[in-house]
N, C-alpha and C positions, 0 to 999 in steps of 0.2 A: 420631415419636419416642416411645420408651417413657417412661411417667411412673410414678413411684413411688406406691404405695398411700399413702393418707393416714396421718399419724402416729397419729391417734386410733384408726383401725381396727386398725392394726398393734399398738398397745399393748393393745388389748382382746383380740385373738384370738391373737396370736403373740408370741414373743420371739426375739431374734436371739442367736446364739452366735458370738462373734468371737475369733479368735486371730491374733496378728501374728508375722510372721517379719521381723526387722530385720537388714539387712546394714550393718555399720559398718566403714568403711575405717580402718585404724590409722595413726597418725601416726609411723610408723617412717621412718628416713632411706632405707632400702633395701627392696626387695621381699621377699616371704616366703621365696623359695628361691634368690635370686641377689643380686648386688651392685648391680643397676640402681637408679637413683633412683626413689623412690616419689612424688616431688613432682608435684602437679597443674599442668597448664598448659604443659608443654613442647610444642614442635612435634611433629606426628604421627610416631610410630614412632622417636623419638629415644632414649627410655629403654628400650632393648631389647637382648637378648643371646640366644645360642643356647638358654639355659635357658627364659626366658620366651617365646621364640618356638617352643618345642617342637621344636627341631631334633634329628635322630637323634643318639644318643650323649651328649646333654647330661644331666647329673645334678643334682638339686636338693640344696641345703644349707640346713638350717633356720635361720631368723633367730631368735636367742635373745630379742631385744627383743620380737618379736611374741608369744612365749610369755609373757613377763613382763606384757605389756599384757592378754593374755587372763586371766591370774590376777588382775590388778587389777580387771578388770571383774567377774569372778566373786565376788571378796570383797566388792566394793561392792554387789552385788545379792544377797547372802546365799546364794550357791551353795556347794555342796560341791566342793572342788577335788580332782580325781582324781590320785593319784600315778602312775597308769599310764593313758595314753591312746594311741590308735593312729590312724595315717593310713590313708585309704582312697582308692581310685580311684573316682570317680563318672563313669561312661562315658556320654557323649552328645556329639553333634557339632553345633556351630554355627560359622559363620565366625569368630566372635570367640573361639573356644576352640581355639587352634592345635594342641594335643596330641591333640585328640579325646577328652580326659577332663580332669576337674578334680581336683586333689589337695585332699581335704577330710577330715572325720572323720565316722564313721557310728555304729557300734554302741558305740564307746568314746570319747565326747567328753571334753574337758578339764574342763568345769564342768557340774554336774548340779543340778537343783532350783533353789531360790532364789525370791525374790519382790520385788515393788515394792509400795508402799502408796500408794493414791490417796485424796485427800480428795474425797468426793462429797456430793451433797445428802442422801443417806441416812446419811452418816457415813464413817468410814474403811473402805476396801475393799482387800483384798490381792489382787494379780494374781500368780499363780504363774508361774514360769519352768520350762520343761521341760528346757532345756539351753542351753549356750553352747559352740559349737565353732569351731575355726579352719579357714580354707580360703584359697585364693588367688582373687583376682578375675579376671574375664574381660576381654578387650579390649572396645572400644566400636565398635558398628556405626554408621556415618554414612550416612544415606540422602540423597543429594544430588539435589535435584529438577532440577539443571541438566545432569546427565549420566545416561545410561541404565545406572546401576550403583550398587551400594552399596560404600562404602569401609570399611576396618577400621583403627582406630588401636590398636596393641598396647601403648601406654604404660601402660595400666591393667592389662594382663595380668600376673598375678603379684603385684599389690599385696596386702598382708595384709588379710584380712577376718575379722571376727567375725560369725557368724550367731547371733542371739539369738532363741530360739523361746519364745513364751509358751504357756501352757495356754489353752484356750478359755474364759477367765473373764470376758471383757468382754461387755456386753450392749447397749451403745449406741455410736453413732459418737463421741459426746463422750467416753466413757470411753476409747475407742481413741486419740483424739487426746491426751487427758491422759496416758495411759500413754507414748505416743511422746515427748511433751515432757519428761516426767520422766526417761525413759531417756536421751534425748539430753543433758539437763542433767547427769546423773551422768557420762556419758562425757566431757563437756567439762570437768567439774570434775577428773576424773582425768587430763586432758590426753592422752588416748589417741585421740581422734577429734574432728575439728573440727565435725562435725554439719551440714555444709553439704548440704542436700537438693538444691539446684539443681545443684551440681557432682557429685552422686551419691555423696558420701562417707557419706551416711546415707540408706539406702533401705528401703522397707517393702513387703512383700507382705501382704495381708490374706486370711485364710480366714474365709468367712462362710457360715453356714447359718441357717435359721429352723425353728422347730418350734411346734406348738400350745402355748399357755401352759399350764404345769402338766405337760407331758409330760417324761419323762426321756430318751427316745430322741433321738439326734442326727439332724438332717436331712442332706440332701445338701450336701456342702461344695463351695464355689466359691472359687477363688483369684483375687484381683484384683491386677494388676500396673500399673506405669507411673504411680505416684503420687509426685510430687516436691514436695509441700508439705502442711502439716497440713490446710489447707483442702481440698485434693484428697482426702486420706484420708477426711475426714468426709463430703464430698459423694459419693465413690465408694461408701462403705459404705452411706450412706443410700439411694442409688439401688438398690444391689444388694439390700438388705433389701426395699425396695418391689417390685422385680422378682420376687423369689422368693415373696413373700407373694401377689402377684397370680397367679402361676402356680399356686400351691397352691389358691387360692380358685376358680380357673377350671378345675382339673383337668388342667393342663398338666404334663408330666413335667419334672423337673429332672435334669440330668446333672452329674456331677463333671467340672469343666473349669477351665481357666485363661482368665480374661477380662481384657481391657485396658481401662483407664479412658481415655475420650476427653474431655479437659478442655474442648474447644471445644463439643461437643454436650452435655456433662455426662451421658453414658451409659456403661455398660460394654458391651463387645462381645466376642464369642467369639474366642479366639485359637487354642486347641487343647484337646483332651481332656486331662484331668489325668493326669500320669505318676504311677506308683506307685514305691515304693522298688525293687522288683525290675526295673523298666524300666531303671534305671541300672546294673544289674549290678555293684553294689559288691563290691570285694574288697580285702584289705589291700595298701597301697602297697608294692611290692617295693623301691623305690629309697630309702626312708626308714625308719630304725628307729623303734620306738615312742618316745613321749615319756615319760621317767621323771623324776619330780620328787622332791625331798626336802623334808621338813617345815620344815627350817631356812630354806630359800629362800622358801617360801610365807609363813612367819612374818615374815621380813624385809620382804617386800613388803607384808604387812598393816600393819606398823609405819610404812611410808612413805606410807600412804594419807592424802590430805588430809582435812580436815573436810568432810563431805558436805553437800549442800544442806539436808536436813531438820534436821540437827543445828545447822547454822549459823543457820538461820532461827529456831529456838527460842532459841539463845543470844543473838541480836540483840534479841529481845523481853525476855529476862530480864536480860541484862547492860546494855543501853543504854536499856531502858524504851521501846522503839519500839512503835508500833502494829503489829498483825499485817500490815496492808497494806504498810507501809513495809518491814518485814522480808522480805516476799515479793518485793517488787520488787528490793530491794538484793541479795538472794541469788540472783536469777534467773541471774546470771552470776558466775563466780568472780572475774573481773577487776574487776567492778563492786563486789563485796563487799570485795575487797582494797583498792580505791581508797577506799571509804567508811571503812574502818577506819584507813587511813593518814591521812585527814583528821582523824578523831577523835584518833588518837595524836599529832597535831601540835597539839592543844589546843582543837579546836572542840567545842562541845556537840553531843551525838549527834543531837538532833531537828533543830537548825538545819542540821547537816551533811547529814542525810537530805533535808531540804527542798531544799537547794541541789543536791545530787547528782541527786535524782530530777527536779528542775525544770530549772535552767539548764544543768547539765553534760550531762545526757542529751539536751537539746534541741540543744546544739552538736554532740554526737557524731552525732546523726541528720542534722543539716544538712550537716555536713562529710563524711558517709558514711564515717566512720572504720572501720577494720577491726573485725570483730566482737569480737575478743579483743585487748585492749590491755595492753601491759606498763605498769607503774606510771609509767614515764617518758614514755609516749606519750599520756597524757590531755591534753586541751586546756589545763588549768590544773594546775600541780603541787599535790599534796595540801597541802603546808605553806603555799602561797600562799592556797588557798581557806580554810584554817583561820585565817590572819591576817585575811582579809577578814571572816570571821564574827566574830572577836574585836573588830575595829574597830567593827562594827555594834552588838554587844552591850554594848560599853563606852560607847557613846554618842559615840564620836569622829566617826563619820559616821552619816547616817541610812540607812534601808533603801533609799530611793530613790537616794541617792548611791552606795550599795553596788552597784546595778545599773550605774551609770556606771563605777565603778571596775572591775567585772567585765569590762565591754566593753573598757576600756583594757588590762586584763591579757591578754585574748585577742589584742589588736592588737600589744602590745609585749613581752609575756612579762616585764614588770617586777613587782616585789613590790608588793602593794597599799599598804603603808606609804609606799613611795617615791612612788607615784602620788598619794596623798592629800597628801603634803608638798609635792611640786613643783608640783602643780596647784591648791593652795589649797582643798582640798575638805573641810577640817575643819569639823565641825558647830558652829554657833553655839549655845552653851548659856548664855552670860552674860545674866542677866536685864536688866541695864541696857541692853545693846545691843539686845536683843529689844524691850524696852519702847519704846525710841526709834523703832524701825522701825514698831511697831504704832501708836503715837501719830501718826506721820506719815501712815499709811494712813487712820486715822480722820479726821484733819484734812482730808485731800484728798477725803473722801466723806461730808460732813455729811448730805446727803439720805438716803443709804443707812443711816447710823447712826440717823437718825430713824425710818425705815421699820422697821428691826430692832427698835428699842425700842417701836414701836407694835404689834409682834406678828409681823412678817415674819421669822421665825427662820431661814428657808432662806438668808438673806443671810449667815449666819455663814460658810458655805463660801467665799463671795466674798472676805470679809476675809482668811481663811486663805490663799487663793490669792494675794492681793495681797502679803501679807507674804512668802510663799515666793518670789514673783517678785522682790521687792526684794532678797532675800538670795541669789538664784541657787540656791534650793533647799537652802541650807545651814542654815537655821534648824531647831532641834529642834522637830518637829511637836507633841510632847506639851506642851512649855513654851509654844509659841505658842498652843495651844488654851486652856491654863490662864490665861495672862495676858490674852489677847483677851477671853475670856468675863468675866473679872473687870472689865476696863475697860468693856465694853459694858453690863454690868449695874449699874455704879455710876452715880450721877446726874452 
């Protein structure tokens, strides 16, 4: 098995040049050029028609919603939106491409330029985008080990895709992973792609080359495919960098090719020599007119964009006084940020709301394996109920420990926390007279331990607190118990 060259040697002698091509399936109801459903998960070949099966005489009709989504993606990534773009035929044949060509865009894409900004150890780094163009997805080959054949499911054929092509501005696998995460986050905030890498709705090809450190010339580029997780992207690029560095150091030739990532062996292996643009014999698509946009529509789409992750994260720090870490976690998903703000809007203090959302709420979401993106009414606890719980704790009506019990009851019954506290008798005991009575009873029952404490064995203090809490079923106010207990123990 090939092993990558050590990181130390690589950093000393060579640097990697990394560019990514991302394919993002759009969340339109229908396909790019026909009325078939674009929803994932239907039985094989159910969402098909003469257009997406490439039958003779079938003509495509453009999905306006897909164009709108492409514009949204371009605006959110600082691209220039072209008023005139054109469709092209990309000619190649695989079993999952029924027409023998793919309708894509080539020399005149809809979005040009743009950038994303990454936070790195060296500071802020801008990763440029070359282009974003629209195209149709292919079908899916299924290689069944039980039969001597491969099968094709054409449900995915014709689903709208955006291809988002970066410039080769990344230098490490970690930067590539961070770029992918940020791009996916933006598309999810825009609600134009679900970002599911396992289902293939967010896919990535990496172009990797290496060169001697300090050189301006680019090395031989290798494309890596078949990476369906962020970890696989990092591991595949890491391996490929090491493989290329070793080849250069040992005088072996590198060829421009496409390689597949083998996640089981954690190696890349050759798939085919890399195609060039002329191999696809691009020419203007004769069955579709060019895409002509007007500035008014683009501006209307710009005004409809949601607050994007970077802006929302900064606002959470400034408006709510949250630590940067909290803001980063809470804005990692649009639905999560929406839920947090709904809790605060219902009356909870921001930091307490952040602690509960990042802690107990996300724990339950993970345990229940809830859908990745939740509507506000789908969270395990309604925002106003969580706000009420926080207010009960902060007002001293219940203790933090009892708050956990109430939270569990809320999950079981979906009742309001105030109702649970009232009906189950969970109100915190704060009356000094009642607490003194309980404390005096505990001290009277444990004279030997009182003597030991007063002789210097102060660790017994926790024992007395525990006994008081036990006698009050955990309802005693811990702070008042500590104050009163210490006063009694230190008096003669």
